NUVOVO-692344 format. One line per field, with one value per residue (C-alpha): y, z, x. Coordinates in steps of 0.02 Angstrom, whole numbers, plus 32768, in hexadecimal, padded with zeros to 4 digits. Layout:
c2 Y ...
c3 Z ...
c1 X ...
# end
This chain:
c2 6279 6204 625A 623C 629B 628C 62D7 62F0 62B3 622B 6271 62D0 6391 6427 63F6 633D 6346 63BD 6341 62A2 6319 633A 627B 6253 62DB 629B 6204 6258 62AF 61F4 6210 61A1 61CC 6159 61D4 61B0 61D9 61B6 616B 60FB 6197 6166 61B5 6113 60B6 6143 616C 60BB 60BB 612E 60B4 6109 60AF 60EB 60C7 60F7 6157 6189 624F 6266 6245 62F6 6362 63E3 649B 64C1 6436 63F5 63C1 6315 6335 6398 6314 627B 62E6 6302 6242 6226 628D 6229 6193 61F9 6225 6179 6148 61D1 61AC 60FF 6127 61A4 60F8 6098 6105 6143 61F0 6281 62F9 62FD 6362 6389 63AA 63F2 6451 63C3 635B 63D1 63B8 62F8 6325 6393 6306 628E 62E8 62B2 62CB 630A 63B0 63C3 643B 6466 6495 6510 650F 6560 65ED 65C4 6638 669C 662C 6597 6515 65A5 65B2 64FE 64E4 6577 6537 648B 64D7 652A 64AA 643C 64C9 649D 6506 6548 654D 65B2 65BC 6659 66ED 66F9 6654 665C 66F2 66AC 6655 66AF 66E7 6634 6610 6676 66DF 6684 65D8 6617 661C 662E 65BA 65E8 653D 6504 6484 6421 646B 6425 63A2 6411 64B7 650E 6560 6617 6655 66C0 6667 66D0 66A8 6616 664C 665E 65E3 6621 65A6 6585 650A 6498 6447 6493 64EE 658D 65BF 6593 662A 65C7 6617 66B5 6674 665C 6715 675C 66F0 673F 67ED 67AC 6769 6812 6856 67C5 672F 66CC 6699 65F8 65CB 6537 64FC 6461 6411 63AE 63B0 6344 6320 62CC 6355 639F 644C 641D 63D3 6466 64D2 6460 6459 651C 652D 64C8 6513 65B2 657F 6530 65BC 6622 659C 6561 64B4 6439 63C7 636F 6353 6334 62E6 633C 63EF 6423 63CD 6427 64DB 64B1 64D6 656F 662C 666C 663D 667D 667C 66C2 667A 66AE 6711 6692 6631 6620 6625 6592 6523 653E 65E6 659F 6523 65AA 6605 6567 6555 65EB 6620 66D8 66D8 6748 6740 6791 67DE 675B 671A 66E2 66F7 67B6 6776 66FF 6770 6828 6867 689C 6825 676F 677E 6810 681E 686C 68A2 685B 67FA 6891 68C7 680D 6809 68B5 686D 67E6 683C 68A3 6831 67C1 685D 686B 683D 67AF 67E6 682E 6783 6717 6790 677F 66C7 66D7 6740 66BD 6639 669D 66B6 6602 65DC 666D 6656 65AD 6521 6474 6481 6537 64ED 6445 6493 652B 6488 6423 64C8 64D2 641C 641C 64B9 647F 63C9 641C 64BE 64A3
c3 BB12 BB3B BB08 BB08 BA6F BA89 B9F9 BA09 B959 B8EF B847 B7DB B801 B800 B8B2 B897 B804 B85A B8E1 B85E B820 B8C2 B8E4 B87A B8B2 B972 B921 B8EE B980 B9E2 BA45 BA5F BA4E BA72 BA1D BA6E B9F4 B9F5 B977 B8D7 B869 B7E2 B857 B8C0 B81D B7E9 B89F B89B B7FC B836 B8AC B94B B9CF B9BF BA45 BA4F BABC BAEF BAB3 BA4A B9C7 B9D9 B956 B91A B92A B9A7 BA39 BA5D BB21 BAE4 BACB BB64 BBD2 BB72 BB86 BC41 BC56 BBE7 BC40 BCD4 BC57 BBFF BC75 BCAD BC05 BBEF BC8F BC5F BBC5 BC20 BC8E BBE8 BB90 BC2C BBCE BC0A BBBD BB82 BAE8 BAC9 BA2A BA45 BAC1 BACF BB23 BBA9 BC29 BC46 BC41 BCD3 BD1D BD04 BD91 BD23 BD75 BCCB BC70 BBF8 BB66 BAFC BA49 BA1E B95D B953 B9A0 BA2D BA2F BAEF BB66 BBBE BB54 BB4E BC29 BC2C BBC3 BC13 BCB7 BC86 BC67 BD01 BD61 BD06 BD09 BC4A BBC9 BB31 BA7D BA04 B943 B947 B9B4 B983 B9D3 BA56 BAAD BB0B BB69 BBB4 BC45 BC7B BC5B BC95 BC10 BC01 BBE4 BB4A BA95 B9EC B969 B8BB B852 B7D1 B74D B6D1 B61D B585 B53E B4B4 B4B5 B45B B3D5 B3B7 B3BA B321 B2C3 B20A B1A8 B1FC B26B B31E B39B B43A B4C8 B580 B5CC B672 B6CD B685 B71D B74C B79B B70E B6AA B612 B5F1 B5FD B57D B507 B532 B500 B469 B420 B43B B3E0 B34A B32A B2EF B2C5 B27A B248 B308 B33C B3FB B466 B50C B53E B5E2 B616 B6B3 B73E B7BE B78B B7EF B7A0 B7A3 B762 B6C8 B6BC B6AC B622 B5AF B5BC B590 B500 B4B9 B4C1 B477 B3D6 B3BB B3A5 B36B B3E7 B3E6 B487 B460 B518 B5A7 B569 B5F1 B583 B594 B53B B4A7 B4B5 B4D3 B436 B3CE B426 B40E B49C B53E B59F B65F B684 B72A B7CD B843 B8CC B858 B88E B80E B79B B769 B6B0 B6AF B6D0 B655 B5CA B5EE B5EE B540 B505 B500 B53A B5B5 B5D4 B66E B6E7 B774 B7F8 B89B B892 B7D0 B7E1 B842 B7A4 B722 B711 B6A1 B5E8 B5CB B5BF B603 B61B B698 B66F B6F1 B670 B5C9 B573 B59B B59C B4C0 B4B6 B4EB B48C B3E9 B416 B40E B3A7 B323 B34E B2DA B2D2 B323 B3BE B3C2 B3D9 B459 B4BF B498 B4E2 B57F B5AA B5A5 B5F9 B68A B6A4 B6A8 B726 B79E B78B B762 B7B0 B805 B853 B89E B8F6 B91C B989 B9CA BA01 BA6C BAAA BAE4 BB2B BB95 BBC7 BC0A BC6B BCA8 BD5C
c1 2944 28A4 27E7 274E 26F7 2643 25C9 2512 24F2 2520 24E5 2550 255C 25D8 260F 2618 2673 26F1 2701 272F 27BB 2804 280C 289A 28FB 28CF 2923 29BE 29D1 29E5 294E 28B6 27F2 2753 26BC 2610 2585 24BE 244B 248A 24D3 2558 25E4 25F3 2645 26A1 26DB 2715 276B 27E4 2806 27B8 272A 2689 25F8 253E 2502 2449 2423 2381 232F 22E7 22A0 22F3 22F1 2276 2261 21AB 217A 217F 2251 225B 221D 228A 2317 22FE 22F4 2382 23F7 242C 2420 249C 2512 2523 2563 25D4 2622 2631 267E 2705 2733 2746 27A8 2809 27F8 285B 27EF 272D 2710 265F 2615 2565 2514 2487 2503 2541 24BC 24DD 259C 2586 250B 259B 25F8 26A8 275A 279A 2795 2705 272A 2681 2691 2619 25EF 254C 24DF 2465 23D7 23C1 2344 233C 23A3 2428 2427 2419 24B3 2507 24EC 2532 25C3 25DA 25C5 2653 26C4 26C5 2739 26E2 271A 26A6 26B1 2692 2681 25D4 25B8 2641 25F6 255B 25AF 262D 25AE 25C9 2673 2715 275E 27FE 27A2 2755 27B0 2784 27B4 277B 275A 27DB 27CA 2821 283A 281F 288E 28C8 28DD 283D 2831 2819 276C 2766 26D5 2702 2669 262C 258B 25BB 256E 2528 24FC 24CA 250E 24B3 2444 237F 2347 230F 239D 2416 23AB 2379 22E0 2345 23C5 233A 2301 23A7 23C5 2316 2365 2408 23C7 2371 241B 248A 240C 2488 24B1 24A4 2463 2456 2430 2492 2451 23BF 2343 238F 230E 226A 2207 2166 21A0 2256 21F6 2180 2208 2277 21D7 21BE 227C 2252 21C4 2213 22B6 2250 2209 22B1 22F5 2363 23BD 23BE 244A 2424 24A5 255B 25E1 267A 266E 26F5 26A9 2627 2696 26FF 265E 2623 265C 2604 25BE 2529 251F 2464 2469 23F1 242D 2456 24DA 2584 2615 25DC 2667 2628 2675 270C 270D 26F2 277D 27ED 27AD 27C7 2704 26CF 2634 25AB 254A 24D8 2519 24E1 2526 25E0 25E8 2630 26C5 2701 26E6 2758 26D0 26F9 27A0 2761 26BE 2635 25A7 2502 2462 23E4 23A7 23BA 2470 24A7 2460 24B4 2568 2554 2525 25B1 2639 2614 261E 26D0 274E 27A0 2843 27E3 2788 2823 2865 27CE 27EB 2898 2863 27EA 2860 28E5 2853 284A 2906 292E 2897 2822 289D 286C 292D 2912 286A 28CF 2945 28DC 2865 28FD 2945 2891 2878 2922 2905 286B 28A6 293C 28FE 28A9
# end
């Protein structure tokens, strides 16, 4: 099959990492693909290094989070231009299917009047309002199919798309190159970490608050926030500075951004995920499972869909509950901690491998391409 793959970003993120991991499977299946992205991000070279053609499209840049009136005006003016580019790329690739990895592109895809079927991969929750309505009407206009990374992000599109065209496919991740060590810290001080972009929705401020509470009961614990603020906006930089100041008072370490997630997970004993209410099923939970690291997360968004509470992971409704769950877990004996680590690894093996994810995604793509 010949694909046109469209992404709304060319800088790395969870959805973009999933696309990069999908491309080798596309080649192994004997399919071809042309990838269209905006900007000047690192994904262009990474896509080309994988042996695929990549082309630039006009989409943004726009401010992250809420959009300004200037953003809205630029978006409206740019949609016909982007639609023409998408139509041209579909013809250039002789595409049989158009895959859209981000809602920002949907109005232009609908405007393009493509003859090919369209499948939209929804990775994040879109709040009720004008943006959701605009994207939903675009889905309806082009008769699109929808793949959601969890029910939480798929359900908002059901009013716009027939039920049989909506499916939920949970993300999959590649595991570490070597089997993980059992998590039983013994005489070593346990390390508790938070991983990801430093931003309010990722909850680093709540992590620092939980660290303060945990330290009262387990003063020997070490705490680390891995990540960085990815956007050079004043708000993002302010939040980053606030988190670092609060963390410094609690002795939290800030090792920075790391590209090898499993090198970090190998060194920690517990992952805290205090995400905001609109979080989907963040990849770091699945990567922690693959590394045998137990997870305590807020009961946010789609997270309860991937955590079997009380086994490899726990769900908390507050900072206080998260801290108490962490203390209770880390006070367990060595064998109990090793059992939790094994259960985490089993959760990944059974539900969140890259092979399972790709198999289900290929099935969705083939269904969209073959059915009228």
